[in-house]
N, C-alpha and C positions, 0 to 999 in steps of 0.2 A: 648698759644692757638695754636693748630695745624691747618692743612689745612682745616679740617672740620669746625672749628670755623670761619675761614676766608670765606669759601664758603657759610656758612649759613648767615653770615653778608652780603656778596655780594648778595646772593639770596634775602634776605629781602629788600635790597636797590632796586634791580631790581623790585621786587613786589610792593614796595612803589611807584616807578616811574610809573609802569604800571597802578596802581590804580589811580594815579593822572591824567594820560591821560584819563582813562576811565571815571572818574568823570567829566572832562572837556567836553568830548564827550556827556555825558548824559545832562549836563547843556546846551550845545549848541543845542542839539536836542529839549530840552524843550523850549528854546527860539525860535527856528525855528518854532515849532508848534504854539506858541503863537503869534509870530511876524516874519513872514518869511523874510522880508526885513532886519530887525535888525540881525536875526540869520545868514543870508548869509553874511552880511557886517562884522560882528564880526568874522565869520569863515575865511573870506578872510584875515582880519587883522592878526589873529593868524597864518595863514599859511605863510604870508609874514615875520612876525617877527621870526617865528621858522626857516624858510629857511635861513634867514640872519644870525641867531645865529649859525646854523649848518655850514655855509660857513665861518664865521669870528669868530675865537676864541676871538679876542679882544671885539667884540660886545657881544658875549656870556657871557664873564666875566663881562662886564659893565651891562648887563641885569640881571645877577645873583645878582650883588651887589645892583642894584636898587630894585629888587624884594625881597631882603632879603634871597637870596640863600646861599649855602655853601661857596661861595667865599667872601661873605660880612663879614666885621668885626663884631664880636659879640658885641651887645650893652652892655654897662656897667650896671651892676646890683648892686643895693645896698640891702643888706639883711634887711628884715623887719620881724616883728613878724609874720605877715600874711604869709610870704613866707615859714615859718616852716610847715604850713599845706600843705598836699598833694593836689596839683592842677592837675586836670585831663588834659590830652592832648586834642587837638582839634580832633574831630571825623574825621575818614578817609573818610567818605562819608556823603552825605546829604540824609537821608532816605526819605525825602519828594520828592526830585527830582527823586530818583530811583523809588519810588512808582508811581509818576505821569507818568513816562515813561513806566515802566515795570510791574506795578500792584503788588499785594501781592506776587505772585509766584516769580517774578523777585527780589523783595526786600528780600524775604526769602533766595533766592539763593545767593545774594550778601552778606547778613549778615552771611550766613553760612560759608563764607570763612574767617571770622574775629575771632580773639582770644577773650577770656572773657574780657580782659582789653580794647581792642578796642571797644567792644560792650558797655562797661561801659562808655567809653569816649563819645560815641554817645548819650547815655542816659543822661549823665551829661550836655553835650553841649546843648541839646534840651529840658532840663527841664522835662524829662520823669520819674523822680524819685519822683513823688508826694507823695508817702507814705513812702519814706525813706528806702524801703526794697531792691530795686534792687541792690544797691551797696554791699550788703552782699551776693548776690546770686553767685554761682560758676558754674552753668550749662549754657552753651551757649544757649541751646534751650529755657530755661526760659527767658533769656535776649532778645533773638530774638522775643519771643512772646510778651514781654513788648513793644519793639520798634514797632512792627507791629500793636499792639493794639492801641498805642498812635498815630501813623501816620494815621491809619484808622479813629480814632475818630476825629482828627484835620482836616483831609481832607474832612470829610463829615459834619463837624460842619456848621450849617446854611443851610443845604440842604432842611430842612423842609420849609424854607422861599422861596425857588425857585419855 
């Protein structure tokens, strides 16, 4: 693998990290809207921990190991019959959190940056493949439509009773 392969791997890692930070920001914003005191307290806690991890490599390593980061030893896995089946990865974002903060337009914009496999991960994680069809789809727009449709349906469920 040449430099391009290394750069794309590096860029993918940077994008993954940026997405994780963005997801944390969305979650903190949603918490702050629902409970300002809790949101502010948690924000301050995250800031203190992040600042200390940036200052102390030893603390950063201990934090990564505690949180299951890349410096943590890999857990022992025993092969099972079920492991042979393809298990989807955890979704890169919580579509419900994005929808509650940014609405349909924001959700569609965020989903538009994801690959087909990443969209399928979100669908699988959130049980949005009720008819079994979505995992066979290959077009991102179709998968995005499914996610938005299910998020809207679940977000408005029970509104008639309000």
